[in-house]
C-alpha positions as CSV (number, residue, x, y, z in Angstrom):
1,M,-53.2,98.4,-4.2
2,P,-51.9,99.3,-0.7
3,K,-49.8,102.4,-0.6
4,E,-46.6,100.6,0.6
5,H,-46.6,98.3,-2.5
6,N,-46.1,101.3,-4.7
7,I,-43.3,103.0,-2.7
8,E,-39.7,102.7,-3.8
9,I,-37.1,102.9,-1.1
10,I,-33.3,103.3,-1.4
11,K,-31.0,100.7,0.0
12,S,-27.6,101.6,1.4
13,S,-26.0,100.4,-1.8
14,G,-28.0,103.0,-3.7
15,E,-30.3,100.5,-5.3
16,R,-34.0,101.3,-5.5
17,V,-36.4,98.6,-4.6
18,K,-40.1,98.3,-3.7
19,F,-40.9,98.6,0.0
20,S,-41.8,95.2,1.5
21,I,-44.0,95.2,4.6
22,D,-43.2,91.4,5.0
23,K,-39.5,92.0,5.2
24,L,-40.0,94.6,7.9
25,R,-42.4,92.4,9.8
26,N,-39.9,89.5,9.7
27,S,-37.1,91.6,11.0
28,L,-39.3,92.8,13.9
29,K,-40.3,89.3,14.7
30,H,-36.6,88.4,14.9
31,S,-36.2,91.1,17.6
32,G,-38.5,89.1,19.9
33,A,-41.3,91.8,19.8
34,D,-44.8,90.5,20.3
35,R,-47.6,90.7,17.7
36,D,-49.2,93.9,19.1
37,L,-45.9,95.8,19.2
38,I,-45.1,94.7,15.7
39,T,-48.5,95.8,14.4
40,H,-48.0,99.2,16.1
41,I,-44.6,99.7,14.6
42,L,-45.7,98.7,11.1
43,E,-48.6,101.1,11.2
44,K,-46.3,104.0,12.3
45,V,-43.7,103.2,9.7
46,Q,-46.3,103.0,6.9
47,E,-47.8,106.4,8.0
48,E,-44.3,108.0,7.4
49,L,-43.4,106.3,4.1
50,Y,-42.6,108.5,1.1
51,E,-41.1,107.9,-2.3
52,G,-37.3,107.5,-2.1
53,I,-37.1,107.1,1.7
54,S,-33.9,105.3,2.7
55,T,-33.8,102.0,4.4
56,T,-31.7,103.7,7.1
57,E,-34.6,106.1,7.9
58,I,-37.0,103.1,8.1
59,Y,-34.6,101.3,10.3
60,N,-34.1,104.3,12.6
61,R,-37.8,104.7,13.1
62,A,-38.5,101.1,13.9
63,F,-35.4,100.9,16.2
64,A,-36.6,104.0,18.2
65,L,-40.0,102.5,18.7
66,L,-38.6,99.1,19.8
67,K,-36.2,100.8,22.2
68,R,-39.0,102.8,23.7
69,K,-40.7,99.6,24.6
70,K,-37.8,97.3,25.6
71,S,-34.1,97.8,25.0
72,V,-33.4,94.1,24.4
73,F,-35.8,94.1,21.4
74,A,-33.8,97.1,20.0
75,S,-30.5,95.3,20.7
76,K,-31.5,92.2,18.7
77,Y,-33.0,94.4,15.9
78,K,-29.7,96.2,15.4
79,L,-27.6,93.1,15.2
80,K,-26.4,93.7,11.6
81,K,-25.6,97.3,12.3
82,A,-23.8,96.3,15.5
83,I,-21.4,94.0,13.6
84,Y,-20.5,97.0,11.3
85,E,-19.7,98.9,14.5
86,L,-17.0,96.3,15.3
87,G,-14.8,98.2,12.8
88,P,-13.0,100.0,11.4
89,T,-9.9,97.7,11.5
90,G,-11.7,94.4,11.2
91,F,-9.7,92.8,14.0
92,P,-12.6,92.7,16.5
93,F,-14.6,91.0,13.8
94,E,-11.9,88.3,13.5
95,K,-12.1,87.8,17.3
96,F,-15.8,87.7,17.0
97,V,-15.7,84.9,14.4
98,G,-13.2,83.1,16.6
99,A,-15.5,83.3,19.6
100,I,-18.5,82.0,17.6
101,L,-16.4,79.0,16.5
102,K,-15.1,78.5,20.0
103,Y,-18.7,78.1,21.3
104,S,-19.3,75.6,18.5
105,G,-16.6,73.3,19.9
106,Y,-13.5,74.5,18.1
107,K,-10.2,75.5,19.6
108,T,-9.4,78.8,17.9
109,H,-6.3,81.0,17.4
110,V,-6.6,84.5,15.9
111,G,-3.9,86.1,13.8
112,Q,-1.7,83.1,13.2
113,I,1.4,82.9,10.9
114,V,1.1,79.9,8.7
115,Q,3.8,78.6,6.3
116,G,2.9,78.2,2.6
117,I,5.0,76.4,-0.1
118,C,5.9,79.8,-1.5
119,V,5.5,82.4,1.3
120,T,4.2,82.7,4.8
121,H,0.7,83.9,5.4
122,E,-1.0,85.7,8.3
123,V,-4.2,83.8,8.8
124,D,-7.1,85.5,10.5
125,V,-8.4,82.5,12.4
126,V,-7.1,78.9,12.7
127,A,-9.7,76.6,14.1
128,E,-9.3,73.0,15.3
129,K,-11.9,70.3,15.9
130,N,-11.6,66.5,16.0
131,G,-8.1,66.6,14.7
132,Q,-9.0,68.7,11.7
133,L,-7.7,72.2,11.1
134,T,-9.6,74.9,9.3
135,V,-8.0,78.0,7.9
136,I,-10.4,81.0,8.0
137,E,-10.1,84.4,6.4
138,C,-12.4,87.2,7.5
139,K,-13.5,90.0,5.1
140,F,-15.0,92.8,7.1
141,H,-16.8,95.8,5.7
142,S,-17.5,98.8,7.9
143,E,-19.8,100.4,5.3
144,E,-23.2,99.2,4.6
145,G,-24.1,98.3,1.0
146,R,-20.8,96.8,0.1
147,N,-20.7,93.1,-0.8
148,C,-17.9,90.6,-1.3
149,N,-17.3,90.1,-5.0
150,V,-15.5,87.2,-6.7
151,K,-12.1,88.7,-6.2
152,V,-12.2,87.9,-2.5
153,P,-12.6,84.1,-2.8
154,L,-10.2,84.1,-5.7
155,Y,-7.5,85.7,-3.5
156,I,-8.3,83.6,-0.5
157,H,-8.3,80.4,-2.5
158,S,-4.8,81.1,-3.9
159,R,-3.5,81.6,-0.3
160,Y,-5.2,78.5,0.9
161,T,-3.7,76.5,-2.0
162,D,-0.2,77.7,-1.0
163,I,-0.7,76.7,2.6
164,Q,-2.2,73.3,1.7
165,A,0.7,72.6,-0.7
166,H,3.2,73.1,2.2
167,W,1.0,71.1,4.6
168,N,1.0,68.1,2.3
169,T,4.8,67.9,2.6
170,K,4.6,67.3,6.4
171,R,4.7,63.5,6.5
172,K,4.6,63.2,10.3
173,E,1.6,65.6,10.6
174,T,-1.4,63.7,12.1
175,K,-3.9,66.6,11.8
176,T,-5.7,67.1,8.5
177,L,-6.1,70.4,6.8
178,E,-9.8,71.0,5.9
179,K,-11.0,73.3,3.1
180,G,-10.6,77.0,3.6
181,W,-13.3,79.3,4.8
182,V,-14.2,82.9,3.9
183,V,-16.3,84.8,6.4
184,T,-17.9,88.2,5.8
185,N,-20.3,90.4,7.7
186,T,-22.0,91.4,4.5
187,R,-23.1,89.2,1.5
188,F,-21.4,87.4,-1.4
189,T,-22.2,88.2,-5.0
190,K,-23.5,85.5,-7.2
191,D,-20.1,85.0,-8.9
192,A,-18.4,84.8,-5.5
193,L,-20.8,82.1,-4.4
194,Q,-20.4,80.2,-7.6
195,Y,-16.6,80.4,-7.4
196,G,-16.6,79.3,-3.8
197,K,-18.7,76.2,-4.6
198,C,-16.5,75.3,-7.6
199,A,-13.2,75.8,-5.6
200,E,-14.6,74.0,-2.6
201,L,-14.2,77.0,-0.3
202,Y,-16.7,77.3,2.6
203,L,-18.4,80.7,2.4
204,L,-20.1,82.1,5.4
205,S,-21.9,85.5,5.2
206,W,-24.7,87.3,6.9
207,D,-27.4,85.1,5.4
208,H,-25.4,82.2,3.7
209,P,-25.7,79.3,3.9
210,D,-29.5,79.2,4.2
211,N,-30.5,78.8,7.9
212,D,-26.8,78.6,8.9
213,G,-25.5,82.1,8.1
214,L,-23.8,84.4,10.5
215,K,-27.1,85.8,11.7
216,D,-28.5,82.3,12.4
217,R,-25.4,81.2,14.3
218,I,-25.4,84.3,16.5
219,D,-29.1,83.8,17.4
220,R,-28.8,80.1,17.9
221,L,-25.9,80.4,20.3
222,G,-26.8,83.7,21.9
223,L,-23.4,85.1,20.9
224,Y,-24.2,88.8,20.4
225,P,-21.4,91.3,20.0
226,I,-21.0,94.0,22.8
227,T,-21.9,96.6,20.1
228,V,-25.6,95.5,20.2
229,S,-26.1,97.2,23.6
230,T,-28.4,100.2,23.5
231,L,-27.3,101.3,26.9
232,L,-23.5,101.5,26.5
233,T,-22.1,104.6,24.8
234,N,-19.8,104.4,21.8
235,R,-16.9,105.4,24.0
236,E,-17.6,102.6,26.4
237,K,-18.0,100.0,23.6
238,H,-14.6,101.0,22.1
239,F,-13.0,100.7,25.5
240,L,-14.4,97.2,26.0
241,L,-13.4,96.1,22.5
242,S,-9.9,97.3,23.1
243,R,-9.8,95.0,26.2
244,D,-11.0,92.0,24.1
245,V,-14.5,92.2,25.5
246,V,-16.2,91.3,22.2
247,L,-19.2,89.3,23.2
248,C,-22.0,90.2,25.7
249,R,-21.1,86.9,27.4
250,H,-17.6,88.3,28.0
251,L,-19.0,91.3,29.8
252,I,-21.0,89.1,32.1
253,K,-17.8,87.4,33.1
254,D,-15.7,90.6,33.3
255,T,-18.0,93.1,35.0
256,F,-15.1,94.9,36.6
257,F,-14.6,96.7,33.3
258,L,-17.8,98.6,34.0
259,D,-16.4,99.7,37.3
260,H,-13.2,100.8,35.6
261,L,-15.4,103.0,33.3
262,G,-16.9,104.6,36.3
263,I,-20.4,103.5,35.5
264,S,-22.9,103.9,38.4
265,Q,-24.3,100.9,40.2
266,N,-27.8,101.6,39.0
267,R,-26.7,101.9,35.3
268,K,-24.4,98.9,35.7
269,E,-27.3,96.7,36.8
270,K,-29.4,97.8,33.8
271,I,-26.6,97.1,31.3
272,L,-26.0,93.7,32.8
273,Q,-29.7,92.9,32.8
274,E,-29.8,93.8,29.1
275,V,-26.9,91.6,28.1
276,Q,-28.0,88.8,30.3
277,M,-31.4,88.7,28.5
278,L,-29.6,88.5,25.2
279,C,-27.4,85.6,26.3
280,N,-30.3,83.7,27.9
281,Q,-32.9,84.4,25.2
């Protein structure tokens, strides 16, 4: 049996699992790397495997090899990590979710106060499309390995029920209130998914629903967060986020922020080339 089939690795949650060469290969394919580069990286990683190696170490090694070849490959490869970097408050994540929906044809408003039958609620995102309103709550985790358990949809459902009860009293309202959404940058537990289905909540996570999760939507629309950039420093990313530049697409439109940061013309061109390639993949 090949060596890699016997190696146990440690996930960010602390769980020990068997190393999967196929999972690593698929994540590298997702970055846009060609077959030769993928084969080269797989060989290098396998050479350095040892019992109890962390997924973070494996990721860092693959990321470094991708970046050495082409920064845009590394940027796509670090997508999940880049979303964690939107923290720690979670507000940029709400803006990010709003931006994704906007490019999907919705009119969106972030941080809205909505009346319930019992109390008022601050809703993360209110989205409107074809005369239908959607109330969306975002659950952001800045630490890897943490999943959304059943308490999250339970809590959100109670809030949505209160909002819906008040909405039903508005006799002159022509817009309809659709079922509530819960969006997370991690994953839902089995119980959370089961409750969401039973309560008719729409749950959107990193990889759920199948082929239409957060990752799939980002790739399909080319809506990468600014934090995927491998050329911007953390300080520069934080500055841009504080100015509501959440997407790479936003930076292409608002390049003057790079001038404000004092970035040289040569480096500015490289940064814009990187984000342009991500948006026009």
